[in-house]
C-alpha angles and dihedrals in degrees: 000000000000090000091063092051091053091050092054091047090051089050092050093047090050091052092052091050092050089047094060098062090050091050088051094053091051095068095124120116090222114117094248095054093046092048091047092046094049090048091053093049088047092061101266120168115254143186138175111199124220117246133041140247132201111277093223089061090052091047089052089048091049091049092053091048090049092056089047095051092047091052092048101038094240112161113246139179122214105338094136089055094046090055091050095048097040098048097064097032091100097196134083119269139206121233125229132179133201118192115197115243089244093046093238099120138033116204119197121205125200110200135181118267093268095043092240099117138032117240099179142336136198136180136207131192111236121233117269107270097022113140114241 
């Protein structure tokens, strides 16, 4: 059974190592960066997906979601800024997600193709009762 414990420890260590670069990318003082960074440091689940998508498409999707959240009164962090930054970026971006440990917030990260820099970020409060 010891082998299983070692495997879990290795996965936990790998997750911590993957978390640190994301924390370093979220150094901005804007509300969305601070909230995403605090969530990561508080044990949030996170993922950065392989592959890229045109930044303009993400800007368009963020604009649609922004209109929807305004109509429905859903609390958000930084969607206007994300639309402004993604639109003119002109290069494909990778998508990352941080889900707060309590499931209350989802933070989306838009990273450069190599994942080495943050282009934009946004957050949305989940509906009460939504599973994390």
